[in-house]
C-alpha positions in Angstrom: -6.5 0.7 10.0 -6.0 -2.0 7.4 -5.5 0.4 4.5 -2.7 2.3 6.1 -0.8 -1.0 6.7 -1.1 -1.8 3.0 0.6 1.5 2.1 3.9 0.0 3.2 3.5 -2.5 0.3 3.0 0.3 -2.2 5.2 3.3 -1.4 8.4 2.5 0.3 8.5 3.6 3.9 11.9 2.3 4.9 13.9 2.4 1.7 17.4 3.3 0.6 20.2 2.1 -1.7 17.9 0.6 -4.3 20.2 -1.5 -6.5 18.4 -4.5 -8.1 15.0 -2.8 -8.1 14.8 0.1 -10.6 12.6 2.9 -9.3 13.1 5.0 -12.4 12.0 2.7 -15.2 9.8 3.6 -16.8 9.9 7.3 -15.9 6.7 8.2 -14.2 5.5 11.5 -15.6 1.9 10.6 -14.9 -0.1 8.5 -12.4 -2.7 7.6 -15.1 -1.8 5.3 -18.0 -3.9 4.1 -21.0 -3.6 0.4 -21.8 -4.4 -0.6 -25.4 -4.1 -3.5 -27.8 -5.6 -4.2 -31.2 -8.9 -5.9 -31.0 -9.3 -5.3 -27.3 -11.2 -2.5 -25.3 -9.1 0.3 -23.9 -8.4 0.1 -20.2 -6.5 2.3 -17.7 -3.8 1.8 -15.0 -3.8 4.3 -12.1 -0.9 4.6 -9.6 -2.4 5.5 -6.2 -1.5 6.8 -2.8 -3.4 5.1 0.0 -4.1 8.0 2.4 -5.5 11.5 1.8 -6.9 14.6 3.3 -10.6 15.0 4.2 -11.1 17.4 1.3 -9.6 15.2 -1.4 -11.8 14.2 -4.3 -11.3 12.4 -7.6 -10.4 14.7 -10.5 -13.1 15.0 -13.2 -10.9 13.1 -15.6 -10.4 10.2 -13.1 -14.1 10.2 -12.4 -14.8 9.9 -16.1 -12.4 6.9 -16.4 -14.3 5.2 -13.5 -17.7 5.9 -15.2 -16.4 4.5 -18.6 -15.1 1.3 -17.0 -17.1 -1.9 -16.6 -14.7 -3.2 -13.9 -12.6 -1.4 -11.3 -9.8 -3.5 -9.8 -7.9 -2.5 -6.7 -5.1 -4.4 -4.8 -7.7 -5.7 -2.3 -11.4 -5.0 -2.0 -11.5 -1.7 -0.1 -13.9 -1.8 2.9 -16.0 1.1 1.7 -19.4 -0.5 2.6 -20.4 -2.3 5.8 -20.6 -5.6 3.8 -17.0 -5.2 2.6 -15.7 -4.0 6.0 -17.1 -7.1 7.6 -16.2 -9.5 4.8 -15.1 -13.0 5.6 -11.7 -12.1 4.1 -11.1 -9.3 6.6 -12.4 -11.4 9.5 -10.0 -14.1 8.5 -7.1 -11.6 8.5 -8.1 -10.4 12.0 -8.0 -13.9 13.3 -4.5 -14.2 12.0 -3.5 -11.1 13.8 -4.2 -12.7 17.1 -3.0 -16.2 16.3 0.0 -15.9 18.8 0.0 -19.5 20.1 -0.6 -18.4 23.7 2.4 -16.1 23.8 2.2 -12.5 24.9 3.4 -9.7 22.7 5.4 -8.1 25.5 7.4 -11.3 25.9 8.3 -11.2 22.2 9.1 -7.6 21.5 10.2 -6.5 25.0 8.4 -4.9 27.9 9.7 -1.4 27.1 8.8 -1.5 23.5 5.4 -2.9 24.4 4.6 -0.1 26.8 5.8 2.6 24.3 3.6 1.0 21.6 0.6 0.9 24.0 1.0 4.6 24.8 1.2 5.6 21.1 -1.8 3.5 20.2 -3.9 4.9 23.1 -3.2 8.5 21.9 -4.6 7.9 18.4 -8.3 7.5 17.7 -7.9 4.9 14.9 -5.9 2.5 17.1 -7.4 3.0 20.6 -9.8 0.1 20.1 -6.9 -2.3 19.7 -5.2 -1.4 23.0 -7.4 -3.7 25.0 -6.1 -6.8 23.2 -2.6 -5.6 22.5 -1.0 -8.4 24.4 -2.7 -11.0 22.2 -1.4 -9.6 19.0 1.3 -11.4 17.0 4.5 -9.4 16.5 3.7 -8.9 12.8 0.2 -7.8 13.8 1.7 -5.2 16.2 3.8 -3.9 13.3 0.6 -3.7 11.2 -1.3 -1.8 13.9 1.6 0.6 14.5 1.8 1.3 10.8 -1.9 2.3 10.9 -1.1 5.4 13.1 -1.4 8.2 10.6 -0.3 11.9 10.7 -3.0 14.3 11.9 -5.1 15.4 8.9 -4.4 12.3 6.7 -6.8 9.3 6.6 -7.3 6.2 4.6 -11.0 7.1 3.9 -9.8 9.6 1.2 -6.9 7.6 -0.2 -7.2 7.5 -4.0 -8.0 3.7 -4.1 -10.8 4.2 -1.6 -12.2 7.2 -3.6 -12.1 5.1 -6.8 -13.9 2.3 -5.1 -16.6 4.6 -3.7 -17.1 6.2 -7.1 -17.4 2.7 -8.7 -20.1 1.7 -6.2 -22.0 5.0 -6.7 -22.0 4.5 -10.5 -22.8 0.8 -10.2 -19.4 -0.3 -11.6 -18.3 -3.8 -10.7 -15.5 -4.1 -8.2 -12.7 -6.7 -8.2 -9.3 -7.2 -6.5 -6.0 -8.7 -7.4 -5.6 -10.5 -4.1 -7.1 -11.1 -0.7 -6.0 -9.6 2.6 -4.5 -13.0 3.7 -2.3 -12.9 0.6 -1.0 -9.5 1.5 0.0 -10.5 5.0 1.8 -13.7 4.2 5.2 -12.1 3.8 4.7 -10.2 7.1 3.9 -13.4 9.0 7.3 -14.7 7.8 9.3 -11.8 9.2 11.8 -12.6 12.0 10.6 -11.4 15.4 14.0 -9.7 16.0 13.6 -7.5 12.9 10.0 -6.6 13.8 11.1 -5.6 17.3 13.9 -3.5 15.9 11.5 -1.6 13.6 8.8 -1.2 16.2 11.4 0.2 18.6 12.7 2.7 16.0 9.1 3.8 15.2 8.3 4.3 18.8 11.4 6.4 19.5 11.1 8.5 16.4 7.5 8.8 15.5 7.9 12.2 13.9 9.9 10.8 11.0 7.2 8.5 9.7 4.7 11.3 10.0 7.1 13.6 8.1 7.7 11.0 5.3 4.0 10.3 4.9 3.3 14.0 4.5 6.1 14.4 2.0 5.0 11.5 -0.1 1.4 12.9 -0.1 2.7 16.3 -1.1 4.8 14.9 -4.0 2.0 12.7 -5.2 -0.7 15.3 -5.2 1.5 18.0 -6.7 2.3 15.5 -9.6 6.0 15.5 -8.8 6.2 11.8 -9.6 9.9 11.7 -10.4 10.7 13.2 -7.0 8.4 10.7 -5.4 10.3 7.9 -7.0 13.6 9.4 -5.9 12.4 9.5 -2.3 11.2 6.0 -2.6 14.6 4.9 -3.8 16.5 6.7 -1.1 14.6 7.8 2.1 17.7 7.6 4.3 16.7 11.0 5.9 13.8 9.2 7.5 15.7 6.2 8.8 16.8 7.6 12.2 17.0 4.8 14.8 17.9 2.1 12.2 21.4 0.9 11.5 22.6 0.9 7.9 22.3 -2.9 7.9 18.7 -2.7 9.1 17.9 -0.2 6.4 19.3 -2.5 3.8 17.4 -5.4 5.1 14.0 -3.6 4.9 14.8 -2.3 1.5 15.6 -5.7 0.2 12.5 -7.2 1.9 10.2 -4.6 0.3 11.6 -5.0 -3.2 12.3 -8.7 -3.4 9.6 -10.1 -1.0 6.8 -7.6 -1.4 6.8 -5.6 -4.6 8.3 -8.0 -7.2 6.4 -11.1 -6.1 3.1 -9.3 -6.0 3.6 -7.8 -9.4 4.3 -11.2 -10.9 1.4 -12.9 -9.1 -1.0 -10.2 -10.3 -0.1 -10.4 -14.0 -2.0 -13.6 -15.0 -5.3 -12.2 -13.6 -4.7 -8.9 -15.3 -4.0 -10.5 -18.7 -7.1 -12.6 -18.4 -9.2 -9.6 -17.5 -8.2 -6.9 -20.0 -9.6 -8.6 -23.2 -13.0 -8.9 -21.7 -14.1 -5.3 -20.8 -12.9 -1.8 -20.2 -11.1 -2.0 -16.9 -9.5 0.5 -14.4 -6.6 -1.1 -12.4 -5.7 1.0 -9.4 -2.5 0.0 -7.5 0.1 1.8 -5.4 2.6 3.9 -7.4 5.5 1.5 -6.4 3.9 -1.2 -8.5 4.3 0.8 -11.7 8.1 0.8 -11.8 10.8 -1.7 -12.4 11.0 -4.4 -15.1 8.6 -6.4 -12.9 6.2 -3.5 -12.6 2.8 -3.5 -14.2 3.7 -1.1 -17.0 6.7 -3.0 -18.2 5.1 -6.4 -17.9 2.1 -5.3 -19.9 4.4 -4.0 -22.6 6.3 -7.3 -22.7 2.9 -8.9 -23.4 2.3 -6.7 -26.4 0.2 -3.9 -24.8 0.8 -0.2 -25.5 0.9 1.5 -22.2 1.0 5.3 -22.5 0.9 8.1 -19.9 -2.3 10.3 -19.8 -1.9 13.9 -19.0 -4.4 15.0 -16.3 -5.9 18.5 -16.7 
């Protein structure tokens, strides 16, 4: 459930009219990039998509990159083992989800929206368990749970970042992360309830559009049509049914200015400290590779050569 929520941070789900944020610089003609600098070991940057099909596997080239690395870093530590799935970090985030100060969710988002959300969650195996305590969820927690409803046939267990983490564990490669789950959710906890209610309502009334967009993003990513993927991320107005133009602009600005850009800047000091020490694979969502604040451009500004790698 948690991984699907994080996909919102990394590939724009509600995006249109990208003005300040540049989804096309640098041009993404690869998801895999080599990072090099004189006197330092070579490392790699991988743009990921967080959900996949059950048949998905790492390509031989990506598997070799994992095996040659001494450290694999993802956005957060993926819960690929029982120890990680029950980590204190994830438990702390779950407590935050239900820190609703004695209020009920239905009183905050509306009884109609609450009942529609309850019905949707009950119909999906990965969210059924959360129905019993739905009234205790915070509004932002409800948005998180709703976002974890995936199209049939797509799952977080075979998202690229999860596959990379599993391969690292299999080959005894050390895992690291750029932030904790609590760090990711901070901007969601600050969202106005009225905006959350508006988005939950649109998702409830038009669930087919989020499924269609997830499938389209998956198709573009795995067919290596990265330029088209960025165009869709920059303007997905065809999937914004149920939201006013003002609401679409709000969520676009929120994603770019309060999620993508701040996280990119926050991650960079850790990345710069890590790269000189050992060969490293950094795996983050594709949306974090673009813009002047993206990982590629920031690394270049710090003297690194960052070049696309053609996958066979």
